[in-house]
N, CA and C atoms of all chains as a GROMACS GRO file, in nm:
protein
  636
    1MET      N    1  10.038   9.108   9.385
    1MET     CA    2  10.177   9.132   9.343
    1MET      C    3  10.215   9.277   9.370
    2PRO      N    4  10.320   9.302   9.443
    2PRO     CA    5  10.364   9.440   9.458
    2PRO      C    6  10.412   9.494   9.324
    3PRO      N    7  10.410   9.625   9.307
    3PRO     CA    8  10.448   9.682   9.177
    3PRO      C    9  10.598   9.664   9.150
    4ASN      N   10  10.631   9.653   9.023
    4ASN     CA   11  10.772   9.655   8.984
    4ASN      C   12  10.822   9.796   8.960
    5ASN      N   13  10.726   9.889   8.953
    5ASN     CA   14  10.766  10.030   8.938
    5ASN      C   15  10.689  10.111   9.042
    6LEU      N   16  10.764  10.189   9.117
    6LEU     CA   17  10.705  10.259   9.232
    6LEU      C   18  10.610  10.370   9.192
    7PHE      N   19  10.620  10.414   9.067
    7PHE     CA   20  10.534  10.522   9.020
    7PHE      C   21  10.412  10.468   8.945
    8ALA      N   22  10.405  10.337   8.927
    8ALA     CA   23  10.300  10.276   8.846
    8ALA      C   24  10.198  10.205   8.935
    9ALA      N   25  10.084  10.173   8.874
    9ALA     CA   26   9.981  10.096   8.943
    9ALA      C   27   9.947  10.156   9.078
   10LEU      N   28   9.928  10.288   9.080
   10LEU     CA   29   9.892  10.352   9.206
   10LEU      C   30   9.751  10.309   9.246
   11PRO      N   31   9.732  10.274   9.372
   11PRO     CA   32   9.598  10.235   9.416
   11PRO      C   33   9.506  10.356   9.412
   12PRO      N   34   9.375  10.333   9.398
   12PRO     CA   35   9.282  10.446   9.400
   12PRO      C   36   9.287  10.517   9.535
   13ALA      N   37   9.269  10.649   9.531
   13ALA     CA   38   9.269  10.724   9.656
   13ALA      C   39   9.153  10.679   9.743
   14GLY      N   40   9.177  10.666   9.872
   14GLY     CA   41   9.074  10.626   9.966
   14GLY      C   42   9.093  10.703  10.095
   15PRO      N   43   9.018  10.666  10.197
   15PRO     CA   44   9.031  10.740  10.323
   15PRO      C   45   9.166  10.716  10.391
   16ASP      N   46   9.227  10.601  10.364
   16ASP     CA   47   9.353  10.569  10.431
   16ASP      C   48   9.468  10.569  10.333
   17GLU      N   49   9.588  10.581  10.386
   17GLU     CA   50   9.707  10.562  10.305
   17GLU      C   51   9.707  10.418  10.251
   18ALA      N   52   9.765  10.399  10.134
   18ALA     CA   53   9.774  10.265  10.075
   18ALA      C   54   9.915  10.212  10.096
   19VAL      N   55   9.924  10.103  10.168
   19VAL     CA   56  10.054  10.044  10.204
   19VAL      C   57  10.069   9.910  10.135
   20GLU      N   58  10.177   9.894  10.060
   20GLU     CA   59  10.206   9.766   9.995
   20GLU      C   60  10.346   9.720  10.037
   21THR      N   61  10.356   9.597  10.079
   21THR     CA   62  10.486   9.543  10.118
   21THR      C   63  10.558   9.493   9.993
   22LEU      N   64  10.674   9.550   9.966
   22LEU     CA   65  10.752   9.511   9.848
   22LEU      C   66  10.843   9.394   9.880
   23LEU      N   67  10.890   9.390  10.003
   23LEU     CA   68  10.983   9.285  10.044
   23LEU      C   69  10.979   9.275  10.196
   24ALA      N   70  10.976   9.152  10.246
   24ALA     CA   71  10.987   9.130  10.391
   24ALA      C   72  11.074   9.008  10.408
   25ARG      N   73  11.193   9.029  10.457
   25ARG     CA   74  11.288   8.918  10.466
   25ARG      C   75  11.384   8.948  10.579
   26GLY      N   76  11.401   8.853  10.667
   26GLY     CA   77  11.495   8.871  10.778
   26GLY      C   78  11.457   8.993  10.859
   27ALA      N   79  11.551   9.083  10.877
   27ALA     CA   80  11.531   9.199  10.964
   27ALA      C   81  11.474   9.318  10.889
   28VAL      N   82  11.434   9.300  10.763
   28VAL     CA   83  11.399   9.414  10.679
   28VAL      C   84  11.258   9.399  10.622
   29ARG      N   85  11.187   9.511  10.618
   29ARG     CA   86  11.058   9.518  10.547
   29ARG      C   87  11.058   9.646  10.467
   30ILE      N   88  11.026   9.636  10.340
   30ILE     CA   89  11.026   9.753  10.252
   30ILE      C   90  10.884   9.772  10.201
   31GLU      N   91  10.834   9.893  10.218
   31GLU     CA   92  10.696   9.924  10.181
   31GLU      C   93  10.692  10.041  10.083
   32ARG      N   94  10.595  10.036   9.992
   32ARG     CA   95  10.553  10.157   9.922
   32ARG      C   96  10.428  10.208   9.990
   33ILE      N   97  10.429  10.336  10.024
   33ILE     CA   98  10.314  10.399  10.088
   33ILE      C   99  10.269  10.513   9.997
   34VAL      N  100  10.141  10.512   9.962
   34VAL     CA  101  10.085  10.619   9.880
   34VAL      C  102   9.987  10.698   9.967
   35SER      N  103  10.015  10.827   9.983
   35SER     CA  104   9.933  10.916  10.066
   35SER      C  105   9.862  11.013   9.975
   36THR      N  106   9.738  11.040  10.009
   36THR     CA  107   9.657  11.131   9.929
   36THR      C  108   9.588  11.232  10.022
   37GLY      N  109   9.673  11.305  10.094
   37GLY     CA  110   9.621  11.408  10.183
   37GLY      C  111   9.609  11.366  10.328
   38GLN      N  112   9.634  11.237  10.358
   38GLN     CA  113   9.623  11.194  10.498
   38GLN      C  114   9.729  11.262  10.585
   39ALA      N  115   9.699  11.272  10.712
   39ALA     CA  116   9.794  11.321  10.812
   39ALA      C  117   9.767  11.245  10.941
   40SER      N  118   9.864  11.247  11.031
   40SER     CA  119   9.842  11.183  11.161
   40SER      C  120   9.732  11.258  11.236
   41PRO      N  121   9.650  11.186  11.311
   41PRO     CA  122   9.546  11.254  11.390
   41PRO      C  123   9.610  11.353  11.489
   42PRO      N  124   9.536  11.456  11.527
   42PRO     CA  125   9.589  11.553  11.624
   42PRO      C  126   9.638  11.483  11.750
   43GLY      N  127   9.759  11.518  11.792
   43GLY     CA  128   9.813  11.461  11.915
   43GLY      C  129   9.872  11.323  11.901
   44PHE      N  130   9.861  11.262  11.782
   44PHE     CA  131   9.915  11.127  11.762
   44PHE      C  132  10.064  11.134  11.729
   45TRP      N  133  10.141  11.046  11.790
   45TRP     CA  134  10.283  11.031  11.757
   45TRP      C  135  10.312  10.886  11.725
   46TYR      N  136  10.383  10.862  11.614
   46TYR     CA  137  10.438  10.729  11.589
   46TYR      C  138  10.550  10.704  11.689
   47ASP      N  139  10.551  10.585  11.747
   47ASP     CA  140  10.658  10.546  11.840
   47ASP      C  141  10.686  10.399  11.809
   48GLN      N  142  10.778  10.376  11.716
   48GLN     CA  143  10.793  10.245  11.652
   48GLN      C  144  10.906  10.164  11.715
   49ASP      N  145  10.887  10.033  11.714
   49ASP     CA  146  10.992   9.942  11.763
   49ASP      C  147  11.103   9.923  11.660
   50GLU      N  148  11.074   9.957  11.534
   50GLU     CA  149  11.173   9.938  11.428
   50GLU      C  150  11.234  10.072  11.386
   51ASP      N  151  11.358  10.069  11.343
   51ASP     CA  152  11.415  10.183  11.272
   51ASP      C  153  11.344  10.197  11.138
   52GLU      N  154  11.328  10.319  11.091
   52GLU     CA  155  11.267  10.343  10.960
   52GLU      C  156  11.353  10.442  10.882
   53PHE      N  157  11.384  10.406  10.760
   53PHE     CA  158  11.453  10.496  10.669
   53PHE      C  159  11.355  10.523  10.557
   54VAL      N  160  11.318  10.648  10.540
   54VAL     CA  161  11.210  10.678  10.449
   54VAL      C  162  11.259  10.772  10.338
   55VAL      N  163  11.212  10.747  10.218
   55VAL     CA  164  11.244  10.831  10.102
   55VAL      C  165  11.112  10.886  10.048
   56LEU      N  166  11.105  11.016  10.032
   56LEU     CA  167  10.989  11.073   9.962
   56LEU      C  168  11.020  11.071   9.813
   57LEU      N  169  10.941  10.995   9.737
   57LEU     CA  170  10.970  10.976   9.595
   57LEU      C  171  10.894  11.074   9.506
   58ALA      N  172  10.774  11.110   9.548
   58ALA     CA  173  10.692  11.201   9.469
   58ALA      C  174  10.596  11.271   9.563
   59GLY      N  175  10.548  11.387   9.521
   59GLY     CA  176  10.456  11.463   9.603
   59GLY      C  177  10.529  11.549   9.704
   60ALA      N  178  10.469  11.566   9.819
   60ALA     CA  179  10.526  11.653   9.922
   60ALA      C  180  10.464  11.613  10.055
   61ALA      N  181  10.538  11.641  10.164
   61ALA     CA  182  10.487  11.607  10.297
   61ALA      C  183  10.561  11.690  10.400
   62THR      N  184  10.500  11.702  10.515
   62THR     CA  185  10.570  11.762  10.629
   62THR      C  186  10.564  11.664  10.745
   63LEU      N  187  10.678  11.652  10.812
   63LEU     CA  188  10.692  11.567  10.930
   63LEU      C  189  10.727  11.655  11.048
   64SER      N  190  10.688  11.614  11.167
   64SER     CA  191  10.744  11.680  11.284
   64SER      C  192  10.784  11.574  11.387
   65PHE      N  193  10.873  11.616  11.474
   65PHE     CA  194  10.933  11.530  11.576
   65PHE      C  195  10.907  11.592  11.711
   66ASP      N  196  10.904  11.508  11.815
   66ASP     CA  197  10.864  11.564  11.944
   66ASP      C  198  10.974  11.646  12.010
   67ASP      N  199  11.091  11.656  11.943
   67ASP     CA  200  11.191  11.753  11.990
   67ASP      C  201  11.170  11.890  11.922
   68GLY      N  202  11.062  11.904  11.847
   68GLY     CA  203  11.032  12.033  11.786
   68GLY      C  204  11.077  12.048  11.642
   69ARG      N  205  11.160  11.951  11.595
   69ARG     CA  206  11.206  11.959  11.456
   69ARG      C  207  11.090  11.944  11.360
   70GLU      N  208  11.091  12.021  11.253
   70GLU     CA  209  10.991  12.007  11.147
   70GLU      C  210  11.064  11.994  11.015
   71LEU      N  211  11.016  11.905  10.931
   71LEU     CA  212  11.079  11.882  10.801
   71LEU      C  213  10.974  11.894  10.691
   72ALA      N  214  11.003  11.977  10.593
   72ALA     CA  215  10.920  11.984  10.472
   72ALA      C  216  10.993  11.902  10.366
   73LEU      N  217  10.930  11.796  10.321
   73LEU     CA  218  10.997  11.700  10.232
   73LEU      C  219  10.955  11.720  10.088
   74ARG      N  220  11.054  11.710  10.000
   74ARG     CA  221  11.030  11.715   9.856
   74ARG      C  222  11.090  11.588   9.795
   75PRO      N  223  11.058  11.560   9.669
   75PRO     CA  224  11.104  11.434   9.611
   75PRO      C  225  11.256  11.416   9.620
   76GLY      N  226  11.294  11.298   9.662
   76GLY     CA  227  11.436  11.265   9.679
   76GLY      C  228  11.484  11.279   9.821
   77ASP      N  229  11.407  11.347   9.907
   77ASP     CA  230  11.451  11.365  10.046
   77ASP      C  231  11.446  11.233  10.121
   78VAL      N  232  11.546  11.212  10.205
   78VAL     CA  233  11.553  11.093  10.288
   78VAL      C  234  11.555  11.134  10.435
   79VAL      N  235  11.495  11.050  10.518
   79VAL     CA  236  11.491  11.075  10.662
   79VAL      C  237  11.517  10.944  10.735
   80ASP      N  238  11.609  10.948  10.828
   80ASP     CA  239  11.641  10.833  10.912
   80ASP      C  240  11.567  10.851  11.044
   81ILE      N  241  11.474  10.762  11.073
   81ILE     CA  242  11.392  10.773  11.194
   81ILE      C  243  11.423  10.651  11.282
   82PRO      N  244  11.512  10.666  11.379
   82PRO     CA  245  11.544  10.551  11.466
   82PRO      C  246  11.421  10.505  11.544
   83ALA      N  247  11.425  10.380  11.587
   83ALA     CA  248  11.316  10.326  11.669
   83ALA      C  249  11.290  10.420  11.786
   84HIS      N  250  11.164  10.438  11.816
   84HIS     CA  251  11.118  10.517  11.931
   84HIS      C  252  11.152  10.665  11.920
   85CYS      N  253  11.189  10.708  11.802
   85CYS     CA  254  11.199  10.853  11.775
   85CYS      C  255  11.057  10.898  11.739
   86ARG      N  256  10.993  10.967  11.831
   86ARG     CA  257  10.852  11.000  11.812
   86ARG      C  258  10.836  11.106  11.702
   87HIS      N  259  10.746  11.073  11.610
   87HIS     CA  260  10.728  11.161  11.494
   87HIS      C  261  10.583  11.153  11.447
   88ARG      N  262  10.542  11.249  11.368
   88ARG     CA  263  10.409  11.247  11.311
   88ARG      C  264  10.413  11.306  11.170
   89VAL      N  265  10.313  11.273  11.092
   89VAL     CA  266  10.299  11.328  10.958
   89VAL      C  267  10.198  11.442  10.967
   90ASP      N  268  10.244  11.564  10.945
   90ASP     CA  269  10.154  11.679  10.959
   90ASP      C  270  10.070  11.699  10.834
   91SER      N  271  10.127  11.667  10.718
   91SER     CA  272  10.050  11.685  10.594
   91SER      C  273  10.112  11.603  10.484
   92THR      N  274  10.030  11.565  10.386
   92THR     CA  275  10.079  11.503  10.263
   92THR      C  276  10.003  11.564  10.145
   93GLN      N  277  10.072  11.577  10.036
   93GLN     CA  278  10.008  11.627   9.914
   93GLN      C  279   9.914  11.520   9.860
   94ALA      N  280   9.793  11.564   9.821
   94ALA     CA  281   9.692  11.468   9.776
   94ALA      C  282   9.700  11.440   9.626
   95ASP      N  283   9.727  11.542   9.546
   95ASP     CA  284   9.714  11.526   9.401
   95ASP      C  285   9.813  11.618   9.330
   96PRO      N  286   9.911  11.563   9.261
   96PRO     CA  287   9.937  11.419   9.248
   96PRO      C  288   9.972  11.357   9.384
   97PRO      N  289   9.953  11.228   9.397
   97PRO     CA  290   9.975  11.162   9.526
   97PRO      C  291  10.120  11.172   9.575
   98THR      N  292  10.133  11.152   9.702
   98THR     CA  293  10.265  11.146   9.766
   98THR      C  294  10.305  10.999   9.775
   99ILE      N  295  10.424  10.968   9.724
   99ILE     CA  296  10.471  10.830   9.722
   99ILE      C  297  10.597  10.820   9.808
  100TRP      N  298  10.594  10.727   9.901
  100TRP     CA  299  10.705  10.704   9.994
  100TRP      C  300  10.763  10.564   9.970
  101LEU      N  301  10.892  10.551   9.990
  101LEU     CA  302  10.954  10.421  10.007
  101LEU      C  303  11.002  10.416  10.151
  102ALA      N  304  10.951  10.318  10.226
  102ALA     CA  305  10.986  10.307  10.368
  102ALA      C  306  11.058  10.176  10.392
  103ILE      N  307  11.174  10.185  10.453
  103ILE     CA  308  11.257  10.068  10.483
  103ILE      C  309  11.260  10.054  10.635
  104PHE      N  310  11.189   9.955  10.685
  104PHE     CA  311  11.187   9.927  10.828
  104PHE      C  312  11.291   9.819  10.856
  105HIS      N  313  11.367   9.839  10.962
  105HIS     CA  314  11.471   9.740  10.992
  105HIS      C  315  11.500   9.741  11.141
  106ARG      N  316  11.566   9.634  11.185
  106ARG     CA  317  11.600   9.619  11.327
  106ARG      C  318  11.749   9.610  11.345
  107MET      N  319  12.934  11.390  10.487
  107MET     CA  320  12.790  11.382  10.516
  107MET      C  321  12.719  11.327  10.393
  108PRO      N  322  12.644  11.221  10.408
  108PRO     CA  323  12.563  11.175  10.295
  108PRO      C  324  12.456  11.278  10.263
  109PRO      N  325  12.405  11.276  10.141
  109PRO     CA  326  12.306  11.377  10.103
  109PRO      C  327  12.173  11.353  10.173
  110ASN      N  328  12.101  11.462  10.198
  110ASN     CA  329  11.965  11.451  10.249
  110ASN      C  330  11.866  11.439  10.135
  111ASN      N  331  11.913  11.468  10.014
  111ASN     CA  332  11.826  11.452   9.896
  111ASN      C  333  11.901  11.371   9.792
  112LEU      N  334  11.836  11.267   9.744
  112LEU     CA  335  11.906  11.172   9.656
  112LEU      C  336  11.936  11.229   9.519
  113PHE      N  337  11.866  11.337   9.483
  113PHE     CA  338  11.888  11.398   9.352
  113PHE      C  339  11.985  11.516   9.359
  114ALA      N  340  12.028  11.550   9.481
  114ALA     CA  341  12.113  11.669   9.502
  114ALA      C  342  12.257  11.629   9.528
  115ALA      N  343  12.345  11.728   9.518
  115ALA     CA  344  12.486  11.710   9.551
  115ALA      C  345  12.543  11.587   9.481
  116LEU      N  346  12.515  11.577   9.350
  116LEU     CA  347  12.571  11.465   9.276
  116LEU      C  348  12.721  11.480   9.265
  117PRO      N  349  12.795  11.375   9.288
  117PRO     CA  350  12.940  11.382   9.276
  117PRO      C  351  12.978  11.403   9.130
  118PRO      N  352  13.094  11.465   9.104
  118PRO     CA  353  13.138  11.482   8.965
  118PRO      C  354  13.158  11.347   8.898
  119ALA      N  355  13.128  11.340   8.770
  119ALA     CA  356  13.147  11.214   8.696
  119ALA      C  357  13.295  11.178   8.696
  120GLY      N  358  13.324  11.052   8.717
  120GLY     CA  359  13.462  11.005   8.714
  120GLY      C  360  13.466  10.870   8.648
  121PRO      N  361  13.580  10.805   8.653
  121PRO     CA  362  13.589  10.674   8.587
  121PRO      C  363  13.505  10.567   8.656
  122ASP      N  364  13.480  10.583   8.785
  122ASP     CA  365  13.406  10.481   8.860
  122ASP      C  366  13.271  10.534   8.903
  123GLU      N  367  13.180  10.442   8.933
  123GLU     CA  368  13.055  10.479   8.997
  123GLU      C  369  13.086  10.545   9.132
  124ALA      N  370  12.999  10.638   9.172
  124ALA     CA  371  13.017  10.705   9.301
  124ALA      C  372  12.920  10.643   9.401
  125VAL      N  373  12.976  10.585   9.505
  125VAL     CA  374  12.896  10.514   9.605
  125VAL      C  375  12.905  10.589   9.736
  126GLU      N  376  12.789  10.624   9.792
  126GLU     CA  377  12.784  10.689   9.924
  126GLU      C  378  12.693  10.607  10.014
  127THR      N  379  12.742  10.578  10.133
  127THR     CA  380  12.660  10.504  10.231
  127THR      C  381  12.572  10.603  10.305
  128LEU      N  382  12.441  10.581  10.294
  128LEU     CA  383  12.344  10.668  10.361
  128LEU      C  384  12.316  10.621  10.502
  129LEU      N  385  12.323  10.490  10.521
  129LEU     CA  386  12.292  10.433  10.653
  129LEU      C  387  12.355  10.294  10.658
  130ALA      N  388  12.417  10.262  10.769
  130ALA     CA  389  12.467  10.126  10.792
  130ALA      C  390  12.440  10.094  10.937
  131ARG      N  391  12.346  10.004  10.958
  131ARG     CA  392  12.306   9.977  11.097
  131ARG      C  393  12.253   9.835  11.102
  132GLY      N  394  12.303   9.758  11.195
  132GLY     CA  395  12.255   9.621  11.210
  132GLY      C  396  12.276   9.545  11.081
  133ALA      N  397  12.170   9.485  11.032
  133ALA     CA  398  12.178   9.397  10.916
  133ALA      C  399  12.159   9.472  10.784
  134VAL      N  400  12.155   9.606  10.788
  134VAL     CA  401  12.117   9.684  10.671
  134VAL      C  402  12.223   9.787  10.634
  135ARG      N  403  12.245   9.803  10.505
  135ARG     CA  404  12.329   9.912  10.453
  135ARG      C  405  12.256   9.971  10.334
  136ILE      N  406  12.240  10.102  10.335
  136ILE     CA  407  12.170  10.171  10.227
  136ILE      C  408  12.269  10.264  10.158
  137GLU      N  409  12.277  10.251  10.028
  137GLU     CA  410  12.373  10.330   9.949
  137GLU      C  411  12.301  10.409   9.840
  138ARG      N  412  12.353  10.528   9.812
  138ARG     CA  413  12.321  10.594   9.686
  138ARG      C  414  12.437  10.567   9.591
  139ILE      N  415  12.404  10.521   9.472
  139ILE     CA  416  12.506  10.493   9.371
  139ILE      C  417  12.474  10.579   9.249
  140VAL      N  418  12.573  10.655   9.204
  140VAL     CA  419  12.556  10.739   9.085
  140VAL      C  420  12.645  10.682   8.975
  141SER      N  421  12.581  10.642   8.866
  141SER     CA  422  12.652  10.583   8.753
  141SER      C  423  12.649  10.681   8.637
  142THR      N  424  12.758  10.689   8.568
  142THR     CA  425  12.769  10.782   8.454
  142THR      C  426  12.828  10.706   8.335
  143GLY      N  427  12.754  10.600   8.297
  143GLY     CA  428  12.797  10.523   8.180
  143GLY      C  429  12.874  10.397   8.212
  144GLN      N  430  12.906  10.376   8.339
  144GLN     CA  431  12.982  10.254   8.373
  144GLN      C  432  12.898  10.128   8.348
  145ALA      N  433  12.968  10.020   8.324
  145ALA     CA  434  12.904   9.889   8.311
  145ALA      C  435  13.000   9.786   8.371
  146SER      N  436  12.949   9.669   8.401
  146SER     CA  437  13.036   9.562   8.452
  146SER      C  438  13.133   9.522   8.342
  147PRO      N  439  13.254   9.488   8.378
  147PRO     CA  440  13.350   9.442   8.276
  147PRO      C  441  13.297   9.317   8.206
  148PRO      N  442  13.340   9.295   8.082
  148PRO     CA  443  13.295   9.176   8.009
  148PRO      C  444  13.321   9.049   8.090
  149GLY      N  445  13.221   8.965   8.099
  149GLY     CA  446  13.237   8.838   8.170
  149GLY      C  447  13.228   8.847   8.321
  150PHE      N  448  13.216   8.970   8.375
  150PHE     CA  449  13.209   8.985   8.520
  150PHE      C  450  13.068   8.963   8.569
  151TRP      N  451  13.052   8.890   8.678
  151TRP     CA  452  12.921   8.873   8.743
  151TRP      C  453  12.933   8.910   8.890
  152TYR      N  454  12.841   8.992   8.937
  152TYR     CA  455  12.830   9.013   9.082
  152TYR      C  456  12.777   8.884   9.144
  153ASP      N  457  12.837   8.843   9.256
  153ASP     CA  458  12.793   8.725   9.330
  153ASP      C  459  12.808   8.761   9.477
  154GLN      N  460  12.702   8.818   9.532
  154GLN     CA  461  12.710   8.887   9.661
  154GLN      C  462  12.662   8.800   9.777
  155ASP      N  463  12.723   8.823   9.891
  155ASP     CA  464  12.680   8.752  10.013
  155ASP      C  465  12.554   8.813  10.074
  156GLU      N  466  12.522   8.934  10.033
  156GLU     CA  467  12.404   9.001  10.088
  156GLU      C  468  12.292   9.002   9.986
  157ASP      N  469  12.168   9.003  10.035
  157ASP     CA  470  12.054   9.035   9.950
  157ASP      C  471  12.063   9.184   9.913
  158GLU      N  472  12.017   9.218   9.794
  158GLU     CA  473  12.016   9.359   9.752
  158GLU      C  474  11.878   9.390   9.692
  159PHE      N  475  11.820   9.498   9.740
  159PHE     CA  476  11.695   9.548   9.682
  159PHE      C  477  11.732   9.683   9.623
  160VAL      N  478  11.713   9.697   9.494
  160VAL     CA  479  11.764   9.816   9.428
  160VAL      C  480  11.650   9.890   9.360
  161VAL      N  481  11.656  10.023   9.368
  161VAL     CA  482  11.558  10.110   9.303
  161VAL      C  483  11.634  10.198   9.206
  162LEU      N  484  11.590  10.202   9.081
  162LEU     CA  485  11.645  10.300   8.988
  162LEU      C  486  11.564  10.429   9.004
  163LEU      N  487  11.632  10.534   9.048
  163LEU     CA  488  11.562  10.660   9.078
  163LEU      C  489  11.564  10.757   8.961
  164ALA      N  490  11.668  10.754   8.882
  164ALA     CA  491  11.682  10.847   8.769
  164ALA      C  492  11.774  10.784   8.668
  165GLY      N  493  11.760  10.827   8.542
  165GLY     CA  494  11.845  10.772   8.437
  165GLY      C  495  11.788  10.644   8.381
  166ALA      N  496  11.876  10.555   8.341
  166ALA     CA  497  11.834  10.428   8.280
  166ALA      C  498  11.950  10.330   8.292
  167ALA      N  499  11.915  10.201   8.293
  167ALA     CA  500  12.018  10.098   8.302
  167ALA      C  501  11.964   9.967   8.251
  168THR      N  502  12.053   9.879   8.215
  168THR     CA  503  12.015   9.742   8.183
  168THR      C  504  12.095   9.646   8.270
  169LEU      N  505  12.024   9.547   8.321
  169LEU     CA  506  12.084   9.442   8.404
  169LEU      C  507  12.066   9.310   8.332
  170SER      N  508  12.158   9.218   8.354
  170SER     CA  509  12.129   9.082   8.313
  170SER      C  510  12.166   8.984   8.423
  171PHE      N  511  12.106   8.867   8.414
  171PHE     CA  512  12.121   8.763   8.516
  171PHE      C  513  12.172   8.638   8.446
  172ASP      N  514  12.241   8.552   8.521
  172ASP     CA  515  12.304   8.439   8.452
  172ASP      C  516  12.204   8.330   8.413
  173ASP      N  517  12.074   8.352   8.447
  173ASP     CA  518  11.972   8.262   8.392
  173ASP      C  519  11.918   8.315   8.258
  174GLY      N  520  11.979   8.422   8.209
  174GLY     CA  521  11.940   8.474   8.079
  174GLY      C  522  11.843   8.590   8.085
  175ARG      N  523  11.788   8.617   8.204
  175ARG     CA  524  11.694   8.730   8.216
  175ARG      C  525  11.766   8.861   8.190
  176GLU      N  526  11.698   8.951   8.119
  176GLU     CA  527  11.752   9.086   8.098
  176GLU      C  528  11.646   9.185   8.139
  177LEU      N  529  11.686   9.292   8.206
  177LEU     CA  530  11.593   9.394   8.253
  177LEU      C  531  11.640   9.530   8.205
  178ALA      N  532  11.550   9.603   8.139
  178ALA     CA  533  11.576   9.744   8.105
  178ALA      C  534  11.503   9.827   8.210
  179LEU      N  535  11.577   9.902   8.286
  179LEU     CA  536  11.520   9.973   8.401
  179LEU      C  537  11.498  10.120   8.369
  180ARG      N  538  11.383  10.168   8.416
  180ARG     CA  539  11.352  10.310   8.404
  180ARG      C  540  11.321  10.362   8.545
  181PRO      N  541  11.312  10.493   8.564
  181PRO     CA  542  11.295  10.546   8.699
  181PRO      C  543  11.172  10.488   8.770
  182GLY      N  544  11.193  10.449   8.894
  182GLY     CA  545  11.090  10.388   8.976
  182GLY      C  546  11.095  10.237   8.977
  183ASP      N  547  11.168  10.176   8.884
  183ASP     CA  548  11.174  10.030   8.881
  183ASP      C  549  11.252   9.976   9.001
  184VAL      N  550  11.202   9.866   9.055
  184VAL     CA  551  11.268   9.801   9.168
  184VAL      C  552  11.305   9.658   9.128
  185VAL      N  553  11.416   9.611   9.184
  185VAL     CA  554  11.462   9.476   9.156
  185VAL      C  555  11.511   9.414   9.287
  186ASP      N  556  11.463   9.296   9.315
  186ASP     CA  557  11.506   9.219   9.432
  186ASP      C  558  11.612   9.120   9.386
  187ILE      N  559  11.732   9.135   9.436
  187ILE     CA  560  11.843   9.048   9.394
  187ILE      C  561  11.891   8.970   9.516
  188PRO      N  562  11.843   8.847   9.533
  188PRO     CA  563  11.887   8.769   9.650
  188PRO      C  564  12.038   8.744   9.647
  189ALA      N  565  12.091   8.717   9.764
  189ALA     CA  566  12.234   8.684   9.774
  189ALA      C  567  12.268   8.572   9.676
  190HIS      N  568  12.382   8.584   9.614
  190HIS     CA  569  12.435   8.484   9.521
  190HIS      C  570  12.351   8.465   9.395
  191CYS      N  571  12.262   8.560   9.369
  191CYS     CA  572  12.194   8.564   9.239
  191CYS      C  573  12.288   8.641   9.146
  192ARG      N  574  12.354   8.568   9.057
  192ARG     CA  575  12.459   8.630   8.976
  192ARG      C  576  12.397   8.726   8.874
  193HIS      N  577  12.452   8.847   8.873
  193HIS     CA  578  12.396   8.952   8.786
  193HIS      C  579  12.508   9.046   8.744
  194ARG      N  580  12.480   9.122   8.639
  194ARG     CA  581  12.577   9.222   8.593
  194ARG      C  582  12.502   9.344   8.542
  195VAL      N  583  12.572   9.454   8.539
  195VAL     CA  584  12.517   9.578   8.484
  195VAL      C  585  12.570   9.591   8.342
  196ASP      N  586  12.479   9.582   8.246
  196ASP     CA  587  12.523   9.587   8.106
  196ASP      C  588  12.544   9.730   8.058
  197SER      N  589  12.463   9.821   8.110
  197SER     CA  590  12.478   9.961   8.068
  197SER      C  591  12.412  10.052   8.169
  198THR      N  592  12.464  10.175   8.176
  198THR     CA  593  12.398  10.282   8.253
  198THR      C  594  12.401  10.409   8.171
  199GLN      N  595  12.295  10.487   8.186
  199GLN     CA  596  12.290  10.617   8.117
  199GLN      C  597  12.389  10.712   8.185
  200ALA      N  598  12.465  10.784   8.101
  200ALA     CA  599  12.568  10.872   8.155
  200ALA      C  600  12.517  11.012   8.187
  201ASP      N  601  12.429  11.065   8.102
  201ASP     CA  602  12.394  11.207   8.115
  201ASP      C  603  12.251  11.229   8.067
  202PRO      N  604  12.157  11.265   8.155
  202PRO     CA  605  12.181  11.285   8.298
  202PRO      C  606  12.220  11.154   8.366
  203PRO      N  607  12.286  11.164   8.480
  203PRO     CA  608  12.337  11.044   8.546
  203PRO      C  609  12.227  10.948   8.588
  204THR      N  610  12.267  10.827   8.609
  204THR     CA  611  12.179  10.723   8.662
  204THR      C  612  12.197  10.717   8.813
  205ILE      N  613  12.086  10.727   8.885
  205ILE     CA  614  12.091  10.730   9.031
  205ILE      C  615  12.016  10.608   9.084
  206TRP      N  616  12.085  10.533   9.170
  206TRP     CA  617  12.029  10.411   9.231
  206TRP      C  618  12.019  10.429   9.381
  207LEU      N  619  11.918  10.367   9.439
  207LEU     CA  620  11.916  10.345   9.583
  207LEU      C  621  11.929  10.194   9.603
  208ALA      N  622  12.033  10.155   9.674
  208ALA     CA  623  12.057  10.011   9.694
  208ALA      C  624  12.048   9.979   9.842
  209ILE      N  625  11.966   9.881   9.875
  209ILE     CA  626  11.946   9.840  10.012
  209ILE      C  627  12.002   9.698  10.025
  210PHE      N  628  12.116   9.687  10.092
  210PHE     CA  629  12.178   9.557  10.114
  210PHE      C  630  12.136   9.508  10.251
  211HIS      N  631  12.100   9.380  10.258
  211HIS     CA  632  12.055   9.329  10.387
  211HIS      C  633  12.084   9.181  10.395
  212ARG      N  634  12.078   9.129  10.517
  212ARG     CA  635  12.107   8.987  10.541
  212ARG      C  636  11.987   8.923  10.606
   0.00000   0.00000   0.00000
């Protein structure tokens, strides 16, 4: 069962980010992602077929884009990442964990 | 310009909820809604053509559904409201304001 509260029932920290699908219906998938210090591997860029609208709910993170843009995110920040907009996660706060709400759509 | 941070640039309290569209693309519309004590009028039920996935980000609210379910929402709570699931907002906290993220989709 996905959580009814995004700040509750946090999975234990592990080597990977914890991804839970909250809703997947039609053209939309909504995930809670809990990061505990993970970052994209050196030289790795996400290049997604779906648009992603992401909200940083707790913690902190830095993103960069292959056009050179860098974003330092704090709770409440939102980022619209269109499909094939190459981006990477440079850092995430480990403790307290970083909690994201990610809305993937087409 | 919609806000880049959901907790920032809150609109001044007025008689109505303040609705800002953060993204509208394809089958998805994402809104920030700021409530300052508003509630649905007596006997009013929302009966929407779109599915709505709503997150209470700050404040507090109570929802009810025409099957008798009642939900008291606190920050981080999420609710999946399928299209034509009749519901109403019984109360919202006025101060500090209640902040919602609403994801409408088809």
